[in-house]
C-alpha distance (Angstrom), angle and dihedral (degrees) to the residues before:
residue distance angle dihedral
X1 . . .
X2 3.82 . .
X3 3.82 128.1 .
X4 3.78 119.4 -169.8
X5 3.83 119.0 -154.7
X6 3.80 123.7 -172.3
X7 3.81 124.0 -160.2
X8 3.78 89.3 -5.0
X9 3.84 139.1 154.4
X10 3.78 135.2 -127.7
X11 3.80 90.0 -103.5
X12 3.80 92.2 57.6
X13 3.77 90.6 46.9
X14 3.79 91.3 54.3
X15 3.88 89.5 49.7
X16 3.81 89.4 50.9
X17 3.80 90.4 52.8
X18 3.79 90.4 54.0
X19 3.77 92.4 44.8
X20 3.87 90.6 49.4
X21 3.87 92.7 50.3
X22 3.81 91.2 50.5
X23 3.82 91.7 47.2
X24 3.87 93.1 56.4
X25 3.72 91.7 42.1
X26 3.84 99.5 -113.4
X27 3.87 107.0 108.0
X28 3.85 90.5 170.2
X29 3.80 124.4 45.4
X30 3.76 120.8 -179.3
X31 3.81 105.7 -129.4
X32 3.76 122.2 172.5
X33 3.79 102.5 -162.1
X34 3.80 147.5 -3.7
X35 3.76 116.5 -108.0
X36 3.85 114.5 -159.6
X37 3.83 112.8 -162.3
X38 3.79 113.2 -164.8
X39 3.86 108.9 -167.5
X40 3.77 143.9 124.8
X41 3.81 130.5 -98.5
X42 3.85 92.9 -96.3
X43 3.80 95.8 56.7
X44 3.81 99.1 31.0
X45 3.78 96.5 93.5
X46 3.88 96.1 52.4
X47 3.86 91.3 42.8
X48 3.73 93.8 51.9
X49 3.79 91.7 44.5
X50 3.81 90.1 55.3
X51 3.88 91.1 45.3
X52 3.85 90.7 50.1
X53 3.82 90.1 53.9
X54 3.78 92.6 46.0
X55 3.78 89.7 50.1
X56 3.84 89.4 69.7
X57 3.76 86.4 74.6
X58 3.77 96.0 31.0
X59 3.86 113.7 32.6
X60 3.75 105.4 -149.8
X61 3.78 148.4 158.5
X62 3.79 105.5 -107.1
X63 3.86 118.4 -153.3
X64 3.73 112.2 -169.7
X65 3.87 110.0 -162.4
X66 3.79 113.4 -161.9
X67 3.80 116.5 179.2
X68 3.80 108.9 -151.2
X69 3.80 105.7 -157.5
X70 3.81 112.0 -164.7
X71 3.78 123.0 -152.5
X72 3.83 91.4 -144.7
X73 3.83 115.7 89.0
X74 3.77 89.0 -146.8
X75 3.79 93.0 55.1
X76 3.80 91.0 45.5
X77 3.76 89.2 59.5
X78 3.83 93.9 52.9
X79 3.78 108.0 86.6
X80 3.84 112.8 -151.4
X81 3.77 139.2 157.4
X82 3.77 122.6 -155.5
X83 3.83 121.4 -174.1
X84 3.77 139.2 -167.9
X85 3.79 114.2 -160.0
X86 3.75 117.5 -160.9
X87 3.78 128.3 -175.5
X88 3.76 133.2 163.2
X89 3.80 123.6 29.4
X90 3.84 93.4 -16.1
X91 3.76 90.7 62.3
X92 3.79 101.0 51.9
X93 3.82 112.7 -132.6
X94 3.77 103.4 -19.1
X95 3.75 131.7 5.2
X96 3.84 134.9 -48.0
X97 3.75 130.1 -154.8
X98 3.81 118.3 -176.1
X99 3.81 109.7 -157.1
X100 3.83 120.2 -162.7
X101 3.80 111.3 -167.2
X102 3.83 121.7 -159.4
X103 3.80 132.0 -175.8
X104 3.80 120.9 -16.0
X105 3.84 91.1 -6.5
X106 3.74 87.2 76.9
X107 3.82 91.0 70.7
X108 3.89 90.9 51.5
X109 3.77 102.0 46.5
X110 3.78 91.2 136.7
X111 3.79 89.8 62.0
X112 3.81 89.8 57.3
X113 3.82 95.6 44.4
X114 3.81 99.0 43.8
X115 3.82 97.1 70.8
X116 3.81 91.5 48.3
X117 3.91 96.4 55.1
X118 3.74 116.9 113.4
X119 3.80 110.1 -105.1
X120 3.82 116.2 -109.3
X121 3.83 93.3 1.0
X122 3.81 130.9 115.0
X123 3.79 120.8 -98.3
X124 3.75 124.0 -139.0
X125 3.81 121.1 -173.2
X126 3.87 119.0 -158.8
X127 3.76 125.8 -168.4
X128 3.92 107.2 -168.0
X129 3.77 89.1 -177.8
X130 3.80 139.0 4.8
X131 3.72 96.5 29.0
X132 3.85 118.0 -167.3
X133 3.75 119.9 -104.4
X134 3.78 92.9 -116.4
X135 3.84 108.7 23.3
X136 3.85 95.0 -173.3
X137 3.80 90.7 59.3
X138 3.77 96.5 43.3
X139 3.83 110.2 111.0
X140 3.81 92.0 -117.4
X141 3.75 93.0 39.1
X142 3.77 90.1 58.2
X143 3.84 87.5 65.7
X144 3.78 94.1 56.1
X145 3.79 136.6 84.6
X146 3.83 89.6 -161.4
X147 3.79 126.6 37.1
X148 3.85 117.7 -167.0
X149 3.82 122.3 -166.5
X150 3.80 132.2 168.5
X151 3.73 116.3 -136.2
X152 3.79 90.5 -173.7
X153 3.88 89.6 71.3
X154 3.88 92.2 55.5
X155 3.83 119.8 104.8
X156 3.84 90.3 -119.5
X157 3.77 104.4 23.8
X158 3.76 98.5 -178.8
X159 3.78 92.7 49.4
X160 3.81 88.5 48.9
X161 3.84 89.4 63.6
X162 3.84 89.4 67.2
X163 3.82 90.2 54.4
X164 3.80 90.8 47.5
X165 3.84 90.7 52.6
X166 3.80 94.4 46.5
X167 3.84 92.8 50.6
X168 3.73 99.9 35.1
X169 3.78 118.2 143.9
X170 3.86 128.9 177.3
X171 3.80 107.0 -84.3
X172 3.81 95.9 36.8
X173 3.79 117.9 122.8
X174 3.81 137.2 159.3
X175 3.75 133.7 -142.9
X176 3.78 88.8 -132.0
X177 3.76 85.5 67.4
X178 3.81 93.7 45.3
X179 3.86 90.6 55.8
X180 3.75 92.2 64.6
X181 3.90 97.5 52.0
X182 3.85 92.5 101.6
X183 3.82 90.6 47.9
X184 3.79 92.3 50.6
X185 3.81 93.4 46.8
X186 3.80 92.5 48.2
X187 3.82 92.2 49.0
X188 3.76 93.3 47.2
X189 3.75 91.4 50.5
X190 3.82 92.2 49.3
X191 3.79 91.5 53.2
X192 3.78 91.4 48.1
X193 3.78 88.0 60.5
X194 3.72 96.6 57.5
X195 3.84 129.0 43.5
X196 3.82 95.5 -138.2
X197 3.84 133.3 133.8
X198 3.71 115.0 -123.6
X199 3.78 113.8 -136.5
X200 3.79 101.2 179.7
X201 3.80 144.5 -1.5
X202 3.83 137.9 -148.8
X203 3.78 126.6 -165.5
X204 3.81 117.3 -163.1
X205 3.81 122.5 -163.3
X206 3.75 147.5 108.1
X207 3.77 113.2 -37.9
X208 3.78 95.9 -126.5
X209 3.84 95.2 45.2
X210 3.82 108.4 109.8
X211 3.81 89.7 -163.8
X212 3.74 89.3 71.0
X213 3.83 91.3 56.7
X214 3.74 92.5 46.2
X215 3.82 92.1 50.3
X216 3.87 90.6 50.3
X217 3.87 90.0 46.6
X218 3.76 90.1 50.9
X219 3.79 93.3 51.5
X220 3.79 93.0 45.8
X221 3.81 91.1 47.5
X222 3.79 97.1 46.3
X223 3.77 99.7 37.1
X224 3.75 100.9 33.6
X225 3.82 93.1 -131.7
X226 3.79 138.2 124.2
X227 3.78 108.9 -86.5
X228 3.81 121.0 -164.5
X229 3.81 129.9 -164.3
X230 3.77 119.3 -145.2
X231 3.82 125.2 -176.0
X232 3.75 124.0 -124.2
X233 3.90 132.8 170.2
X234 3.83 91.6 -100.8
X235 2.90 143.7 173.2
X236 3.80 89.3 -137.9
X237 3.78 115.7 -58.6
X238 3.75 112.4 1.7
X239 3.86 108.3 176.1
X240 3.80 146.8 -0.6
X241 3.79 123.6 -158.3
X242 3.77 123.3 -167.2
X243 3.85 114.2 -166.2
X244 3.70 117.3 -144.8
X245 3.83 136.1 167.4
X246 3.82 86.8 -107.9
X247 3.77 96.4 51.7
X248 3.81 140.5 -76.1
X249 3.83 122.5 -49.5
X250 3.81 107.5 -149.0
X251 3.72 130.8 -168.7
X252 3.75 105.7 -174.5
X253 3.88 125.3 -175.2
X254 3.85 109.9 170.9
X255 3.83 97.8 163.8
X256 3.81 103.6 42.7
X257 3.85 91.5 -113.9
X258 3.74 118.1 57.6
X259 3.77 123.4 36.4
X260 3.88 134.0 -164.9
X261 3.81 121.9 -140.6
X262 3.75 113.6 -155.7
X263 3.89 122.5 -171.1
X264 3.78 130.2 165.4
X265 3.81 113.4 -101.5
X266 3.85 93.0 18.7
X267 3.79 133.1 84.0
X268 3.79 118.0 -105.7
X269 3.77 113.4 -91.9
X270 3.83 129.5 -153.6
X271 3.74 112.5 -138.6
X272 3.76 130.8 -175.4
X273 3.81 110.5 -114.0
X274 3.80 103.8 157.8
X275 3.81 120.8 174.4
X276 3.79 105.7 -108.2
X277 3.75 129.9 -135.6
X278 3.78 124.6 -116.4
X279 3.80 93.0 -102.5
X280 3.76 91.1 58.5
X281 3.80 92.7 49.8
X282 3.81 91.3 47.8
X283 3.74 92.5 50.1
X284 3.78 91.1 51.5
X285 3.84 91.4 52.5
X286 3.75 91.6 49.7
X287 3.82 90.9 57.7
X288 3.75 90.4 74.4
X289 3.77 131.2 39.6
X290 3.84 99.7 175.4
X291 3.75 122.6 98.8
X292 3.84 115.6 -81.8
X293 3.81 105.1 -129.4
X294 3.78 93.1 -179.8
X295 3.82 92.5 55.5
X296 3.77 90.2 48.0
X297 3.80 92.7 51.0
X298 3.79 93.0 47.5
X299 3.79 94.1 44.8
X300 3.79 94.6 50.8
X301 3.84 91.0 49.5
X302 3.81 84.8 81.9
X303 3.80 135.4 -133.6
X304 3.85 88.7 -116.3
X305 3.82 91.7 64.0
X306 3.87 94.4 56.6
X307 3.80 110.5 116.4
X308 3.83 94.5 22.4
X309 3.80 123.1 126.2
X310 3.77 114.8 -85.4
X311 3.77 116.3 -95.5
X312 3.80 121.2 -102.5
X313 3.79 113.6 -88.2
X314 3.79 92.9 -113.0
X315 3.76 91.0 54.0
X316 3.79 95.9 49.4
X317 3.84 119.2 66.8
X318 3.78 115.7 -141.2
X319 3.84 116.1 -107.3
X320 3.76 113.6 -90.7
X321 3.76 118.4 -100.7
X322 3.79 131.3 -165.5
X323 3.87 94.1 -131.4
X324 3.82 118.6 14.7
X325 3.82 133.1 -25.3
X326 3.77 111.6 -77.8
X327 3.89 117.8 -123.3
X328 3.81 89.4 -127.0
X329 3.73 132.2 55.7
X330 3.71 108.3 -109.7
X331 3.76 138.3 135.7
X332 3.76 109.8 -104.6
X333 3.82 123.3 -125.3
X334 3.73 87.9 -115.3
X335 3.82 90.0 59.6
X336 3.79 93.2 46.7
X337 3.79 98.5 47.6
X338 3.71 123.7 70.2
């Protein structure tokens, strides 16, 4: 069911939500969070489609904020709020409100969103494109416990990582980091199988893919080794090589789907490492709302330090472990999994 409201208010939108729930015969819907999607008209459809698919795992109220900037000075002076309320099958699991802001209302989006938040439920803000420089200080970001950006959508993705590191606040995360969760899990599991010391690392992938830089930064930060970035034709990340005194551990994925893990003394193994859709990435981020300390540590390691010599042992703290320090340097499974 869809209800269109023109030149409306937050109060009328709330009334429309109640009316829609009654019309479809579900006056009470169990929703676990409010997902605020800040985007433009061009990317709104894809973002909402991904959010609807993610809502199958996380029933939520989705608020899509679209700022309609007019070129006419007269139109910019006319404040107006249009809304599209969706309930039932057209809204995924939960409810959807598409908010289109005009004029001066654009500068006060938080005043429109605040009355529509679910009471006593976490708030997550997602910027599919055009992320603010400082998400935690953004008027909408202030309302959220979790703030999700996507560095891959920036004009200069790798340079954007430096801004993310400089302006990081607990609760920030990025889908470029989420994309490498399977890689981190696989590499951590491989190192748990062999008691070897890693002396160097190389991450191969597309030159404009920030996930490659984040993976190299994570390896350098957790292992305390020199990590290099090499460029390939893709798609995405194509290979990771860990240099040890006993040989090279290689995780190679040339086609973006199936990877091969090669380790000395063991047969080659094929592992599923498919590139994931945005809906899967978003669903993973919605599973946890606490600060991601591992992401923070890797992000603040810095792209500019990649390829440098490893820090001295006394300057680099050993990775945390749940039980006792391991005799080798390897990222723990706890560090790899989110």
